[in-house]
Residue frames as a rotation matrix with the C-alpha (Angstrom) as fourth column:
UNK 1
0.258 0.905 -0.337 -2.50
-0.885 0.081 -0.459 21.92
-0.388 0.417 0.822 35.33
UNK 2
-0.181 -0.278 0.943 -2.65
-0.031 0.960 0.277 18.23
-0.983 0.021 -0.182 34.42
UNK 3
-0.941 -0.215 -0.262 -2.55
-0.267 -0.008 0.964 17.05
-0.209 0.977 -0.050 30.84
UNK 4
-0.632 0.767 0.105 -6.11
0.772 0.613 0.170 15.74
0.066 0.189 -0.980 31.30
UNK 5
-0.178 0.563 -0.807 -7.47
0.385 -0.715 -0.584 19.23
-0.906 -0.414 -0.089 32.02
UNK 6
-0.177 0.219 0.960 -9.40
0.978 -0.068 0.196 20.56
0.108 0.973 -0.202 29.05
UNK 7
-0.573 -0.008 -0.819 -9.44
0.206 -0.969 -0.135 24.26
-0.793 -0.246 0.557 28.29
UNK 8
0.269 0.723 0.636 -12.28
0.911 0.024 -0.412 25.68
-0.313 0.690 -0.652 26.21
UNK 9
-0.658 -0.482 -0.579 -11.29
0.207 -0.855 0.476 28.47
-0.724 0.193 0.662 23.86
UNK 10
0.558 0.827 0.066 -13.80
0.377 -0.182 -0.908 30.38
-0.739 0.532 -0.414 21.74
UNK 11
-0.538 -0.772 0.338 -12.25
0.622 -0.093 0.778 30.75
-0.569 0.629 0.530 18.32
UNK 12
-0.048 0.460 -0.887 -13.06
-0.425 -0.813 -0.398 33.59
-0.904 0.358 0.234 16.00
UNK 13
0.836 0.374 0.402 -14.24
0.198 0.477 -0.856 32.74
-0.512 0.796 0.324 12.47
UNK 14
-0.226 -0.974 0.027 -11.31
0.208 -0.021 0.978 32.20
-0.952 0.227 0.207 10.16
UNK 15
0.080 0.199 -0.977 -10.99
-0.870 -0.464 -0.166 33.42
-0.486 0.863 0.136 6.61
UNK 16
0.942 0.330 0.064 -11.46
-0.250 0.814 -0.524 30.79
-0.225 0.477 0.850 3.95
UNK 17
-0.005 -0.936 0.351 -8.53
-0.126 0.349 0.929 28.58
-0.992 -0.039 -0.120 3.08
UNK 18
0.055 0.008 -0.998 -7.53
-0.947 -0.316 -0.055 28.89
-0.316 0.949 -0.010 -0.55
UNK 19
-0.832 -0.373 -0.412 -8.04
-0.528 0.759 0.381 25.89
0.170 0.534 -0.828 -2.80
UNK 20
-0.519 0.691 0.502 -11.46
-0.210 0.466 -0.859 24.90
-0.828 -0.552 -0.097 -1.48
UNK 21
0.324 0.665 -0.673 -12.90
-0.822 -0.153 -0.548 25.25
-0.468 0.731 0.497 -4.98
UNK 22
-0.334 -0.545 -0.769 -10.52
-0.829 0.558 -0.036 22.57
0.449 0.626 -0.638 -6.26
UNK 23
-0.943 0.034 0.332 -11.66
-0.186 0.773 -0.607 20.20
-0.277 -0.634 -0.722 -3.53
UNK 24
-0.041 0.999 0.000 -15.28
-0.394 -0.016 -0.919 20.79
-0.918 -0.038 0.394 -4.54
UNK 25
0.280 0.085 -0.956 -14.51
-0.960 0.024 -0.279 20.18
-0.001 0.996 0.088 -8.22
UNK 26
-0.704 -0.610 -0.364 -12.60
-0.593 0.787 -0.171 16.99
0.391 0.096 -0.916 -7.34
UNK 27
-0.708 0.527 0.470 -15.47
-0.190 0.499 -0.845 15.78
-0.681 -0.688 -0.253 -5.15
UNK 28
0.315 0.845 -0.432 -17.90
-0.669 -0.125 -0.732 16.35
-0.673 0.520 0.526 -8.00
UNK 29
0.029 -0.395 -0.918 -15.59
-0.940 0.302 -0.160 14.49
0.341 0.867 -0.363 -10.40
UNK 30
-0.919 -0.373 0.127 -15.08
-0.392 0.836 -0.385 11.52
0.037 -0.403 -0.914 -8.06
UNK 31
-0.369 0.855 0.364 -18.81
-0.210 0.304 -0.929 11.19
-0.905 -0.419 0.068 -7.46
UNK 32
0.401 0.488 -0.775 -19.59
-0.845 -0.129 -0.519 11.48
-0.353 0.863 0.361 -11.18
UNK 33
-0.412 -0.644 -0.644 -17.02
-0.801 0.594 -0.082 8.74
0.435 0.482 -0.760 -11.89
UNK 34
-0.926 0.054 0.373 -18.44
-0.209 0.750 -0.627 6.46
-0.313 -0.659 -0.684 -9.19
UNK 35
0.008 1.000 0.006 -22.05
-0.406 0.009 -0.914 6.94
-0.914 0.005 0.407 -10.32
UNK 36
0.322 0.077 -0.944 -21.15
-0.947 0.010 -0.322 6.33
-0.016 0.997 0.076 -13.97
UNK 37
-0.668 -0.646 -0.369 -19.09
-0.633 0.754 -0.174 3.24
0.391 0.118 -0.913 -13.17
UNK 38
-0.754 0.453 0.476 -21.80
-0.175 0.559 -0.810 1.84
-0.633 -0.694 -0.342 -10.90
UNK 39
0.226 0.928 -0.296 -24.55
-0.572 -0.120 -0.812 2.44
-0.789 0.352 0.504 -13.46
UNK 40
0.288 -0.178 -0.941 -22.57
-0.924 0.205 -0.322 0.85
0.250 0.962 -0.105 -16.29
UNK 41
0.813 0.014 0.581 -21.49
-0.342 0.820 0.458 -2.09
-0.470 -0.572 0.672 -14.09
UNK 42
0.515 -0.731 -0.448 -18.04
-0.561 0.108 -0.821 -2.14
0.649 0.674 -0.354 -15.67
UNK 43
0.833 -0.147 -0.533 -16.07
0.366 0.869 0.332 -5.05
0.414 -0.472 0.778 -14.25
UNK 44
-0.182 -0.972 0.148 -12.95
0.496 -0.221 -0.840 -2.99
0.849 -0.080 0.522 -13.72
UNK 45
-0.424 0.122 0.897 -14.80
-0.623 -0.758 -0.191 -0.97
0.657 -0.640 0.398 -11.07
UNK 46
-0.414 0.209 -0.886 -15.10
0.525 0.850 -0.045 -3.52
0.744 -0.483 -0.462 -8.28
UNK 47
0.705 0.702 -0.103 -17.02
0.439 -0.318 0.841 -2.75
0.557 -0.638 -0.532 -5.11
UNK 48
0.327 -0.676 -0.661 -13.70
0.853 -0.090 0.514 -2.14
-0.407 -0.732 0.547 -3.35
UNK 49
-0.702 -0.578 0.416 -12.63
0.709 -0.623 0.330 0.40
0.068 0.527 0.847 -5.97
UNK 50
-0.045 0.777 0.628 -16.04
0.383 -0.567 0.729 2.09
0.922 0.274 -0.272 -5.96
UNK 51
0.685 0.244 -0.687 -15.93
0.721 -0.093 0.686 2.33
0.104 -0.965 -0.240 -2.16
UNK 52
-0.175 -0.872 -0.458 -12.61
0.839 -0.375 0.393 4.16
-0.515 -0.315 0.797 -2.36
UNK 53
-0.707 -0.014 0.707 -13.80
0.527 -0.677 0.514 6.52
0.471 0.736 0.486 -5.10
UNK 54
0.377 0.910 0.172 -16.93
0.435 -0.337 0.835 7.34
0.818 -0.240 -0.523 -3.09
UNK 55
0.523 -0.259 -0.812 -14.86
0.820 -0.106 0.562 7.87
-0.232 -0.960 0.157 0.06
UNK 56
-0.624 -0.778 0.069 -12.63
0.755 -0.578 0.310 10.28
-0.202 0.245 0.948 -1.87
UNK 57
-0.321 0.596 0.736 -15.69
0.410 -0.613 0.675 12.19
0.853 0.519 -0.048 -3.10
UNK 58
0.696 0.621 -0.360 -17.02
0.559 -0.154 0.815 12.48
0.450 -0.769 -0.454 0.44
UNK 59
0.114 -0.752 -0.649 -13.65
0.890 -0.213 0.404 13.59
-0.442 -0.624 0.645 1.77
UNK 60
-0.744 -0.416 0.522 -13.35
0.639 -0.672 0.375 16.24
0.195 0.613 0.766 -0.94
UNK 61
0.104 0.863 0.495 -16.86
0.388 -0.493 0.779 17.60
0.916 0.111 -0.386 -0.24
UNK 62
0.738 0.132 -0.662 -16.13
0.674 -0.099 0.732 17.84
0.031 -0.986 -0.162 3.47
UNK 63
-0.243 -0.922 -0.301 -12.75
0.870 -0.344 0.353 19.48
-0.429 -0.176 0.886 2.89
UNK 64
-0.543 0.098 0.834 -14.28
0.561 -0.697 0.447 22.03
0.625 0.710 0.324 0.49
UNK 65
0.528 0.830 0.177 -16.94
0.365 -0.410 0.836 23.02
0.767 -0.377 -0.519 3.02
UNK 66
0.623 -0.343 -0.703 -14.49
0.736 -0.047 0.676 23.19
-0.264 -0.938 0.223 5.91
UNK 67
-0.451 -0.886 0.111 -11.85
0.862 -0.399 0.311 25.12
-0.231 0.236 0.944 3.97
UNK 68
-0.186 0.479 0.858 -14.46
0.533 -0.684 0.498 27.58
0.825 0.550 -0.128 2.67
UNK 69
0.788 0.559 0.259 -15.19
0.043 -0.469 0.882 28.36
0.615 -0.684 -0.394 6.32
UNK 70
0.199 -0.837 0.510 -11.54
-0.715 -0.480 -0.509 28.43
0.670 -0.263 -0.694 7.47
UNK 71
0.424 0.001 0.906 -11.50
-0.787 0.495 0.368 25.05
-0.449 -0.869 0.210 9.22
UNK 72
-0.180 -0.492 -0.852 -9.64
-0.729 0.648 -0.221 21.76
0.660 0.581 -0.476 8.86
UNK 73
0.878 0.446 -0.176 -10.16
-0.237 0.722 0.650 18.29
0.417 -0.529 0.739 10.35
UNK 74
0.432 -0.738 0.519 -7.63
-0.714 0.072 0.696 16.69
-0.551 -0.671 -0.496 12.71
UNK 75
-0.671 -0.548 0.499 -7.31
-0.146 0.758 0.635 13.72
-0.727 0.354 -0.589 10.39
UNK 76
-0.511 0.462 -0.725 -9.08
-0.858 -0.217 0.466 12.26
0.058 0.860 0.507 7.36
UNK 77
-0.920 0.391 0.001 -10.92
0.387 0.913 -0.131 9.26
-0.053 -0.120 -0.991 8.79
UNK 78
-0.265 0.900 0.347 -14.67
0.369 -0.237 0.898 9.53
0.891 0.366 -0.269 8.36
UNK 79
0.358 0.375 -0.855 -14.97
0.921 0.008 0.389 9.93
0.152 -0.927 -0.342 12.11
UNK 80
-0.424 -0.616 -0.663 -12.58
0.681 -0.700 0.215 12.89
-0.597 -0.361 0.717 12.10
UNK 81
-0.895 0.152 0.419 -14.25
0.264 -0.577 0.773 14.46
0.359 0.803 0.476 9.06
UNK 82
0.103 0.991 -0.084 -17.66
0.594 0.007 0.804 14.18
0.798 -0.133 -0.588 10.72
UNK 83
0.182 -0.099 -0.978 -16.30
0.948 -0.247 0.202 15.63
-0.262 -0.964 0.049 13.97
UNK 84
-0.811 -0.541 -0.223 -14.89
0.448 -0.819 0.357 18.64
-0.376 0.190 0.907 12.10
UNK 85
-0.612 0.676 0.410 -18.19
0.265 -0.313 0.912 19.12
0.745 0.667 0.012 10.27
UNK 86
0.328 0.756 -0.566 -20.09
0.812 0.080 0.577 19.00
0.482 -0.650 -0.588 13.57
UNK 87
-0.158 -0.476 -0.865 -17.71
0.834 -0.533 0.142 21.54
-0.529 -0.699 0.481 15.12
UNK 88
-0.949 -0.305 -0.079 -17.99
0.203 -0.784 0.586 23.88
-0.241 0.540 0.806 12.15
UNK 89
-0.596 0.797 -0.099 -21.63
-0.542 -0.309 0.781 23.33
0.592 0.519 0.617 11.10
UNK 90
-0.898 0.162 0.410 -23.36
-0.301 0.453 -0.839 22.09
-0.322 -0.876 -0.358 14.24
UNK 91
-0.192 0.882 0.431 -26.18
-0.043 0.431 -0.901 19.72
-0.980 -0.192 -0.044 13.32
UNK 92
-0.039 0.200 -0.979 -25.91
-0.897 -0.439 -0.054 20.30
-0.441 0.876 0.196 9.57
UNK 93
-0.700 -0.295 -0.650 -25.12
-0.620 0.703 0.349 16.71
0.354 0.647 -0.675 8.63
UNK 94
0.078 0.907 0.414 -27.96
-0.996 0.088 -0.005 15.39
-0.041 -0.412 0.910 10.78
UNK 95
0.758 0.383 0.528 -28.89
-0.409 0.910 -0.074 11.80
-0.509 -0.160 0.846 9.99
UNK 96
0.768 -0.527 -0.364 -25.89
-0.228 0.306 -0.924 11.43
0.599 0.793 0.115 7.68
UNK 97
0.228 -0.740 0.633 -23.55
-0.963 -0.268 0.034 11.50
0.144 -0.617 -0.774 10.68
UNK 98
0.263 -0.073 0.962 -23.91
-0.518 0.831 0.204 7.84
-0.814 -0.552 0.180 11.61
UNK 99
0.931 0.129 0.342 -23.84
0.204 0.593 -0.779 6.66
-0.304 0.795 0.526 8.01
UNK 100
0.676 -0.736 0.028 -20.64
-0.453 -0.445 -0.773 8.59
0.581 0.510 -0.634 7.31
UNK 101
0.055 -0.660 0.749 -18.90
-0.981 0.105 0.165 7.28
-0.188 -0.744 -0.641 10.42
UNK 102
0.575 0.263 0.775 -19.96
-0.250 0.958 -0.140 3.73
-0.779 -0.113 0.617 9.50
UNK 103
0.920 -0.258 -0.294 -17.92
-0.273 0.115 -0.955 3.99
0.280 0.959 0.035 6.29
UNK 104
0.082 -0.949 0.306 -14.75
-0.985 -0.124 -0.119 3.63
0.151 -0.291 -0.945 8.38
UNK 105
0.310 0.075 0.948 -15.65
-0.550 0.827 0.114 0.00
-0.776 -0.557 0.297 9.16
UNK 106
0.994 0.110 0.023 -14.83
-0.041 0.552 -0.833 -1.07
-0.104 0.827 0.553 5.60
UNK 107
0.369 -0.929 0.018 -11.18
0.392 0.138 -0.909 -0.11
0.843 0.342 0.416 5.82
UNK 108
0.976 -0.191 0.101 -9.55
-0.164 -0.353 0.921 0.05
-0.140 -0.916 -0.376 9.22
UNK 109
0.680 -0.723 0.124 -6.02
0.557 0.398 -0.729 0.61
0.477 0.565 0.673 7.98
UNK 110
0.652 -0.424 0.628 -4.43
-0.508 -0.859 -0.053 3.01
0.562 -0.285 -0.776 10.48
UNK 111
0.261 -0.536 0.803 -2.97
-0.834 0.294 0.467 0.32
-0.487 -0.791 -0.370 12.74
UNK 112
-0.194 -0.433 -0.880 -0.82
-0.864 0.500 -0.055 -2.29
0.464 0.750 -0.471 10.99
UNK 113
-0.956 -0.214 0.202 -1.47
-0.291 0.792 -0.537 -4.81
-0.046 -0.572 -0.819 13.76
UNK 114
-0.394 0.888 0.237 -5.27
0.238 0.348 -0.907 -4.65
-0.888 -0.301 -0.349 13.42
UNK 115
-0.716 0.011 -0.698 -5.42
-0.612 -0.491 0.620 -3.83
-0.336 0.871 0.359 9.70
UNK 116
-0.443 0.619 0.648 -8.74
0.489 0.773 -0.404 -5.01
-0.751 0.138 -0.646 8.24
UNK 117
-0.789 0.310 -0.530 -10.58
-0.601 -0.570 0.561 -4.49
-0.128 0.761 0.636 4.98
UNK 118
-0.375 0.757 0.534 -14.17
0.382 0.652 -0.655 -5.55
-0.844 -0.042 -0.534 4.40
UNK 119
-0.995 0.023 0.094 -15.34
0.083 -0.297 0.951 -5.33
0.050 0.955 0.293 0.79
UNK 120
-0.445 0.891 -0.088 -18.85
-0.477 -0.318 -0.819 -3.86
-0.758 -0.323 0.566 0.56
UNK 121
-0.268 0.486 0.832 -21.60
0.739 0.658 -0.147 -5.43
-0.619 0.575 -0.535 -1.50
UNK 122
-0.813 0.036 0.581 -22.95
0.462 -0.566 0.682 -3.65
0.354 0.823 0.444 -4.56
UNK 123
0.314 0.949 -0.028 -26.14
0.711 -0.216 0.670 -2.96
0.629 -0.230 -0.742 -2.57
UNK 124
0.395 -0.272 -0.878 -24.01
0.760 -0.441 0.478 -1.17
-0.517 -0.856 0.033 0.04
UNK 125
-0.733 -0.659 0.168 -22.27
0.617 -0.542 0.570 0.74
-0.285 0.522 0.804 -2.77
UNK 126
-0.251 0.732 0.634 -25.69
0.614 -0.386 0.688 1.98
0.748 0.562 -0.353 -3.95
UNK 127
0.697 0.498 -0.515 -26.38
0.703 -0.338 0.625 3.24
0.137 -0.798 -0.587 -0.42
UNK 128
-0.067 -0.828 -0.557 -22.96
0.726 -0.424 0.542 4.92
-0.685 -0.367 0.629 -0.27
UNK 129
-0.733 -0.147 0.665 -23.62
0.636 -0.494 0.592 6.66
0.241 0.857 0.456 -3.59
UNK 130
0.306 0.913 0.271 -26.92
0.611 -0.407 0.680 7.98
0.731 -0.042 -0.682 -2.24
UNK 131
0.598 -0.166 -0.784 -25.15
0.720 -0.320 0.616 9.19
-0.353 -0.933 -0.072 0.92
UNK 132
-0.516 -0.855 -0.052 -22.43
0.703 -0.457 0.544 10.92
-0.489 0.244 0.837 -1.11
UNK 133
-0.452 0.444 0.774 -25.15
0.626 -0.460 0.629 12.58
0.635 0.769 -0.070 -3.23
UNK 134
0.660 0.707 -0.254 -26.90
0.652 -0.371 0.662 13.85
0.374 -0.603 -0.705 -0.11
UNK 135
0.230 -0.670 -0.706 -23.63
0.699 -0.392 0.599 15.26
-0.677 -0.631 0.378 1.22
UNK 136
-0.692 -0.458 0.557 -22.91
0.722 -0.428 0.544 16.87
-0.010 0.779 0.627 -2.15
UNK 137
0.072 0.829 0.555 -26.32
0.617 -0.474 0.628 18.57
0.784 0.297 -0.546 -2.05
UNK 138
0.736 0.176 -0.654 -25.80
0.668 -0.351 0.656 19.78
-0.115 -0.920 -0.376 1.51
UNK 139
-0.193 -0.915 -0.356 -22.38
0.714 -0.379 0.589 21.21
-0.673 -0.140 0.726 0.72
UNK 140
-0.768 -0.160 0.620 -23.40
0.613 -0.465 0.639 22.88
0.186 0.871 0.455 -2.53
UNK 141
-0.040 0.887 0.460 -26.88
0.503 -0.380 0.776 24.09
0.863 0.263 -0.431 -1.57
UNK 142
0.867 0.453 -0.208 -26.37
0.371 -0.307 0.876 25.00
0.333 -0.837 -0.435 2.08
UNK 143
0.566 -0.691 -0.450 -22.73
0.571 -0.066 0.818 25.20
-0.595 -0.720 0.357 3.15
UNK 144
-0.668 -0.714 -0.211 -21.29
0.285 -0.506 0.814 26.70
-0.688 0.483 0.542 -0.04
UNK 145
0.401 0.908 0.120 -24.27
0.485 -0.100 -0.869 28.36
-0.777 0.406 -0.481 -1.67
UNK 146
0.574 -0.103 -0.812 -23.83
-0.578 -0.753 -0.314 29.61
-0.580 0.649 -0.492 -5.21
UNK 147
-0.610 -0.778 -0.149 -21.74
-0.697 0.437 0.569 26.64
-0.378 0.451 -0.808 -6.36
UNK 148
0.526 0.789 -0.318 -23.07
-0.846 0.450 -0.285 23.89
-0.082 0.419 0.904 -8.62
UNK 149
0.261 -0.398 0.880 -22.32
-0.076 0.900 0.429 20.23
-0.962 -0.179 0.205 -9.09
UNK 150
-0.505 -0.530 -0.681 -20.47
-0.741 -0.139 0.657 19.09
-0.443 0.836 -0.322 -12.18
């Protein structure tokens, strides 16, 4: 069998991975911090810093949902997080999929030779906050019912 041959294996549902609640709490805290900082327009919270706080909130929400259902992503780029969500919750992220993947374009930092950072505008930050809020709602209301946002 060549290394290019793909084998499909049906996996059985896995038990939840402990610590998912902490990821959810951290996601809620990161998003609350980003929203508060954005609304107050404090100068210390630049668009670059807000982008990173929002990205952390999104990552934490995804990890909480995946871990609750016994799954993990291959990596923590937005593309990998979205792929894991699609594998675990087929179609659940819907229209958010493209918007989440697009967040990777702001910081392409995995390859030192092609390392690039693009600082988002405050208008883009507002859109990212809305996206993170939508993901928070999906995770709390649909993927982990019974939990609440902080």
